VEXDREN-2710 file (C-alpha; in Angstrom, 1 decimal):
% VEXDREN-2710
k/r/px/py/pz
1/MET/-192.3/220.5/39.4
2/THR/-188.7/221.6/39.3
3/GLU/-187.4/223.8/36.5
4/GLN/-185.4/220.8/35.0
5/ASN/-188.5/218.6/35.0
6/ALA/-190.6/221.3/33.5
7/ALA/-188.1/221.7/30.7
8/THR/-187.9/217.9/29.9
9/ALA/-191.6/217.0/30.3
10/GLN/-193.3/216.0/27.1
11/PRO/-196.8/217.1/26.5
12/ALA/-199.5/214.4/26.2
13/PRO/-200.5/213.8/22.6
14/GLU/-203.7/215.3/21.6
15/ALA/-206.6/213.2/20.3
16/GLY/-206.4/214.9/17.0
17/SER/-202.8/214.0/16.4
18/ARG/-203.5/210.4/17.3
19/LEU/-206.3/210.3/14.8
20/GLU/-204.0/211.8/12.2
21/LEU/-201.3/209.2/12.8
22/GLU/-203.8/206.4/12.5
23/GLN/-204.8/207.8/9.1
24/VAL/-201.2/207.9/7.9
25/VAL/-200.6/204.3/9.1
26/ALA/-203.8/203.1/7.3
27/GLY/-202.8/205.0/4.1
28/LEU/-199.3/203.4/4.2
29/ARG/-200.9/199.9/4.7
30/ALA/-203.1/200.5/1.7
31/ALA/-200.1/201.7/-0.4
32/ARG/-198.1/198.5/0.5
33/GLN/-201.1/196.3/-0.4
34/ARG/-201.4/198.0/-3.8
35/TRP/-197.7/197.5/-4.4
36/ARG/-197.9/193.8/-3.5
37/GLU/-200.9/193.2/-5.7
38/ALA/-199.2/195.0/-8.6
39/GLN/-196.1/192.9/-8.2
40/ARG/-198.1/189.7/-7.7
41/ARG/-196.6/189.2/-4.3
42/ALA/-198.2/187.4/-1.4
43/ARG/-198.1/188.9/2.0
44/GLU/-194.6/188.7/3.5
45/VAL/-194.4/186.0/6.2
46/GLY/-191.6/184.9/8.5
47/GLY/-189.9/188.2/9.1
48/ARG/-187.4/190.1/6.9
49/GLU/-186.9/188.4/3.5
50/LEU/-184.3/190.7/1.9
51/PRO/-180.6/191.0/2.8
52/SER/-179.4/193.8/5.1
53/ARG/-177.2/196.6/3.9
54/GLU/-176.0/197.1/7.4
55/ALA/-175.0/193.4/7.8
56/LEU/-173.2/193.4/4.5
57/ALA/-171.3/196.6/5.4
58/GLY/-170.0/194.7/8.4
59/VAL/-169.1/191.7/6.3
60/VAL/-167.1/193.9/3.9
61/GLU/-165.3/195.7/6.7
62/GLY/-164.4/192.3/8.2
63/LEU/-163.2/191.0/4.9
64/ARG/-161.0/194.1/4.4
65/GLY/-159.4/193.4/7.7
66/ALA/-158.9/189.7/7.0
67/LEU/-157.4/190.5/3.6
68/PHE/-155.0/193.2/4.9
69/PRO/-154.8/192.5/8.7
70/MET/-151.8/194.7/9.5
71/ARG/-153.1/197.6/7.4
72/LEU/-156.9/197.5/7.6
73/GLY/-157.3/195.4/10.7
74/PRO/-157.5/196.6/14.3
75/ALA/-155.0/199.3/15.4
76/ASP/-153.6/197.1/18.2
77/LEU/-153.0/194.0/16.1
78/ARG/-149.5/192.4/16.5
79/PRO/-147.8/190.3/13.8
80/ASP/-147.7/187.2/16.1
81/SER/-151.5/187.4/16.4
82/GLU/-152.2/187.9/12.7
83/ASP/-153.3/184.4/11.8
84/TYR/-155.5/184.1/14.9
85/TYR/-157.2/187.5/14.0
86/VAL/-157.7/186.4/10.4
87/GLY/-159.2/183.0/11.4
88/HIS/-161.5/184.5/14.1
89/THR/-162.6/187.3/11.8
90/LEU/-163.3/185.0/8.9
91/ASP/-165.3/182.7/11.1
92/THR/-167.5/185.6/12.2
93/VAL/-167.8/187.3/8.9
94/LEU/-168.5/184.1/6.8
95/THR/-171.2/183.1/9.3
96/ALA/-172.8/186.5/8.8
97/LEU/-172.4/186.2/5.1
98/ARG/-174.1/182.8/5.0
99/ALA/-177.2/184.3/6.7
100/GLN/-177.4/187.0/4.1
101/VAL/-176.9/184.5/1.2
102/ALA/-179.7/182.4/2.7
103/LEU/-182.0/185.4/2.7
104/GLU/-181.3/186.1/-1.0
105/LEU/-181.9/182.4/-1.9
106/ARG/-185.2/182.4/0.0
107/HIS/-186.2/185.7/-1.7
108/ASN/-185.4/184.3/-5.1
109/ALA/-187.4/181.1/-4.4
110/ARG/-190.5/183.2/-3.4
111/GLN/-190.0/185.3/-6.5
112/ARG/-190.3/182.1/-8.6
113/GLY/-193.5/181.2/-6.7
114/GLU/-191.7/178.4/-4.8
115/ILE/-191.9/177.6/-1.1
116/PRO/-188.3/177.9/0.3
117/GLY/-187.1/174.5/1.5
118/ASP/-184.5/173.3/4.0
119/GLY/-182.0/172.7/1.1
120/LEU/-181.4/176.4/0.9
121/GLU/-179.3/176.4/4.0
122/ALA/-177.0/173.8/2.6
123/GLN/-176.9/175.8/-0.7
124/ALA/-175.9/178.9/1.3
125/ARG/-173.2/177.0/3.1
126/GLU/-171.8/175.7/-0.3
127/ILE/-171.8/179.2/-1.8
128/VAL/-170.0/180.8/1.1
129/SER/-167.5/177.9/1.2
130/ARG/-166.7/178.4/-2.5
131/PHE/-166.4/182.2/-1.9
132/ALA/-164.0/181.7/1.0
133/LEU/-161.7/179.5/-1.1
134/ARG/-161.4/182.4/-3.6
135/LEU/-160.1/184.9/-1.0
136/PRO/-156.4/184.1/-1.5
137/GLU/-156.9/184.8/-5.2
138/VAL/-158.7/188.1/-4.3
139/ARG/-155.8/189.1/-2.1
140/SER/-153.3/188.4/-5.0
141/LEU/-155.4/190.5/-7.4
142/LEU/-155.6/193.4/-4.9
143/ASP/-151.8/193.2/-4.4
144/SER/-151.4/193.8/-8.1
145/ASP/-153.9/196.7/-8.0
146/VAL/-152.1/198.4/-5.1
147/VAL/-148.8/198.1/-6.9
148/ALA/-150.3/199.5/-10.1
149/ALA/-151.7/202.5/-8.2
150/PHE/-148.3/203.1/-6.5
151/GLN/-146.4/202.8/-9.8
152/GLY/-149.0/204.8/-11.8
153/ASP/-149.3/207.8/-9.5
154/PRO/-146.2/210.1/-8.8
155/ALA/-148.0/211.5/-5.8
156/ALA/-148.1/208.1/-4.0
157/HIS/-145.2/207.8/-1.5
158/SER/-145.8/204.2/-0.5
159/VAL/-148.1/201.2/-1.2
160/ASP/-149.4/201.7/2.4
161/GLU/-150.6/205.2/1.5
162/VAL/-152.4/203.8/-1.5
163/LEU/-154.1/201.1/0.5
164/LEU/-155.1/203.4/3.3
165/CYS/-156.1/206.6/1.4
166/TYR/-157.1/206.0/-2.2
167/PRO/-160.8/205.8/-3.0
168/GLY/-160.1/203.8/-6.2
169/ILE/-158.5/201.1/-4.1
170/ARG/-161.3/201.0/-1.6
171/ALA/-163.8/200.6/-4.5
172/THR/-161.7/198.0/-6.1
173/ILE/-161.5/196.0/-2.9
174/SER/-165.3/196.0/-2.7
175/HIS/-165.5/194.9/-6.4
176/ARG/-163.0/192.1/-5.8
177/ILE/-165.2/190.9/-3.0
178/ALA/-168.5/191.4/-4.9
179/HIS/-167.5/189.8/-8.2
180/PRO/-167.1/186.3/-6.9
181/LEU/-170.5/186.5/-5.2
182/TYR/-172.0/187.7/-8.5
183/GLU/-170.5/184.7/-10.2
184/LEU/-171.8/182.4/-7.4
185/SER/-175.4/183.4/-8.2
186/VAL/-176.1/185.8/-5.4
187/PRO/-176.2/189.0/-7.5
188/LEU/-178.3/191.0/-5.1
189/LEU/-175.7/190.7/-2.3
190/ALA/-173.0/191.6/-4.8
191/ARG/-174.9/194.6/-6.0
192/VAL/-175.5/195.9/-2.4
193/ILE/-171.8/195.6/-1.7
194/ALA/-171.0/197.5/-4.9
195/GLU/-173.5/200.2/-4.0
196/LEU/-172.1/200.6/-0.5
197/ALA/-168.7/201.3/-2.2
198/HIS/-170.4/203.7/-4.7
199/GLY/-171.9/205.7/-1.8
200/GLU/-168.5/205.9/-0.1
201/THR/-166.3/206.7/-3.1
202/GLY/-168.5/208.0/-5.9
203/ILE/-167.2/205.1/-8.0
204/ASP/-169.9/202.8/-9.5
205/ILE/-168.6/199.4/-10.6
206/HIS/-171.2/196.8/-11.3
207/PRO/-170.2/193.5/-9.7
208/GLY/-170.7/191.7/-13.0
209/ALA/-167.8/193.6/-14.6
210/GLN/-164.7/191.4/-15.3
211/ILE/-161.5/193.2/-14.3
212/GLY/-158.0/191.9/-14.8
213/PRO/-155.0/192.4/-12.4
214/GLY/-153.1/195.6/-12.0
215/PHE/-156.3/197.8/-12.3
216/PHE/-156.0/201.4/-11.1
217/ILE/-158.6/204.1/-10.8
218/ASP/-156.9/207.5/-10.2
219/HIS/-159.0/210.0/-8.3
220/GLY/-162.1/208.1/-9.2
221/THR/-165.1/210.2/-8.5
222/GLY/-167.8/209.8/-11.2
223/VAL/-166.4/206.6/-12.7
224/VAL/-169.1/204.2/-14.0
225/ILE/-168.3/200.6/-15.2
226/GLY/-171.2/198.6/-16.5
227/GLU/-172.2/195.0/-15.8
228/THR/-170.9/193.4/-19.0
229/ALA/-167.7/195.4/-19.3
230/VAL/-164.5/193.4/-19.7
231/ILE/-161.2/195.1/-18.6
232/GLY/-157.9/193.5/-19.3
233/GLU/-154.6/193.7/-17.3
234/ARG/-152.8/196.8/-16.2
235/VAL/-155.6/199.2/-17.2
236/ARG/-155.6/202.7/-15.8
237/ILE/-158.6/205.1/-15.8
238/TYR/-159.3/208.5/-14.3
239/GLN/-162.2/210.3/-12.8
240/ASN/-165.5/210.7/-14.6
241/VAL/-164.8/207.9/-17.0
242/THR/-167.9/205.9/-18.2
243/LEU/-167.8/202.4/-19.7
244/GLY/-171.4/202.3/-20.6
245/ALA/-174.1/200.9/-22.8
246/LYS/-175.2/202.6/-26.0
247/SER/-178.6/201.0/-26.5
248/PHE/-181.0/198.8/-24.6
249/PRO/-182.8/196.3/-26.8
250/ALA/-186.3/195.3/-25.8
251/GLY/-188.3/192.2/-26.5
252/ARG/-191.7/191.9/-28.1
253/ASP/-193.3/192.6/-24.7
254/GLY/-191.5/195.9/-24.5
255/GLN/-189.3/194.8/-21.6
256/LEU/-185.6/195.3/-21.7
257/LYS/-183.6/192.2/-22.5
258/LYS/-181.3/191.4/-19.6
259/GLY/-177.7/190.1/-19.6
260/LEU/-176.8/190.9/-23.2
261/PRO/-173.2/192.0/-23.7
262/ARG/-173.6/195.8/-24.1
263/HIS/-170.5/197.4/-22.4
264/PRO/-167.0/197.9/-23.7
265/VAL/-164.1/195.5/-23.9
266/VAL/-160.9/197.2/-22.8
267/GLU/-157.8/195.3/-23.6
268/ASP/-154.5/195.2/-21.7
269/GLU/-152.5/198.3/-20.9
270/VAL/-155.1/200.9/-21.9
271/VAL/-155.2/204.3/-20.4
272/ILE/-158.5/206.3/-20.4
273/TYR/-158.2/209.9/-19.2
274/ALA/-160.7/212.0/-17.2
275/GLY/-164.2/212.6/-18.6
276/ALA/-164.0/210.0/-21.4
277/THR/-167.2/208.1/-22.3
278/VAL/-166.9/204.8/-24.1
279/LEU/-170.3/203.3/-25.1
280/GLY/-171.5/200.0/-26.5
281/ARG/-169.9/196.6/-27.1
282/VAL/-166.8/198.1/-28.6
283/THR/-163.2/197.1/-28.2
284/ILE/-160.4/199.4/-27.1
285/GLY/-157.3/197.7/-28.5
286/ARG/-154.3/196.9/-26.3
287/GLY/-152.0/199.8/-25.4
288/SER/-154.4/202.5/-26.6
289/VAL/-154.7/205.9/-25.0
290/ILE/-158.2/207.5/-24.8
291/GLY/-157.9/211.3/-24.2
292/GLY/-159.9/213.4/-21.8
293/ASN/-163.6/214.1/-22.6
294/VAL/-163.6/211.9/-25.6
295/TRP/-167.0/210.5/-26.7
296/LEU/-166.2/207.1/-28.2
297/PRO/-169.0/204.8/-29.6
298/HIS/-166.8/202.7/-31.9
299/SER/-163.9/200.3/-31.6
300/VAL/-160.3/201.3/-32.0
301/PRO/-157.3/199.1/-32.9
302/PRO/-154.4/198.3/-30.6
303/GLY/-152.0/201.2/-30.0
304/SER/-154.5/203.9/-30.9
305/HIS/-154.3/207.5/-29.5
306/VAL/-157.8/209.0/-29.5
307/THR/-158.4/212.7/-28.8
308/GLN/-161.4/214.9/-28.9
309/ALA/-160.3/216.2/-32.4
310/ASP/-160.4/212.6/-33.7
311/THR/-163.9/211.9/-32.5
312/GLN/-165.3/215.3/-33.6
313/SER/-164.0/214.7/-37.1
314/ARG/-165.5/211.2/-37.4
315/PRO/-169.3/210.5/-37.4
316/SER/-170.6/208.3/-34.7
317/SER/-171.8/204.9/-35.6
318/PRO/-175.6/204.4/-35.6
END
C-alpha cells in the first residue's frame, strides 16, 4: 500500500459501532412513532408532505430577479433581453411554486383527516395564477419602499444602493411576496418565506401583517412585526422596534385563540425610533413620533410625540 493510499484508507466499522448505530436508529423510530401517535397522525405515505425551505428560497431569489431584472437579475443581463429573462424566470419559478403550494394543500387536507384528491392540483394552479397577477402591484409597492428608503436615509447615495444593500429592503421584498400567499390561503409557504428573510436580515415580519406603500425599515436588526399589525403609508421604523401583542387570550380548553387582532395599528407617516416597543391592539395616530426605547401599551392621538419620560410618568393600561 502506498503512503497516499494508507492515509486515505478508511478503517472497517467494528461490530460494536454497527450495533450502536442500530440502537440509535431504533430509538429514533420509536420517538417518531410516539410523536405521530401524540399528534394523531397516520404514518406518512407517498413521500415528503411538507413544503421545502430550499425550494422556496429558490422561488424567492427568482422572483427578486423577475421583479428587478437589471438590478437583482443575472450579472450579464442586457436591456434588450429583459422581457425574455423575466418571462423565462417566471415560468420556471411559478412552476416550482405550484409544486410547493400543492404540498401545503395536501398537508392541510391530511391534517383535516381528508384524503387529498385530484382537485388539489387545479386549486394550486389557481392560487399561483392569482399570485402571479399580483406581481405588478408588488413591484409598484416595492418601488415606493425603495424611494422611501432613499429619501429617508441621508447616507443613501442612490436608489440602486438601497435596493442592493439595505437589509430592510431585502426583508420588505420577501414580505411583499409572502403577504399575497398568506392572503391566498397558503400561510405555511408564506411563513417559510418570512423566516428565510428573518434568518438573512434579523428582521421578523409575519406575512399576515398589512403594510402600506412607502415603508422603510432603517438598519433593521431586531425588528418584530406581528401577524395582525396594520401599518399605513409612509411609515418609518428603526432597529429593535417591536409591534407586538400584549396578551394572548385562551379558550375554555386552555388553548390560545388564533387570529384575533392583537397587534398595533400604525397610521400614516408615523416614525418609530430604535428600541421602541408598542404592544396590543392600540392605534398610533397619523404623523406621530415614538421615541427610542419607549414602552407603549396604549393608543396615542394623531401628531403625538412620545418619549421615555412620557411613558414613565403615565401608568400602563391593564
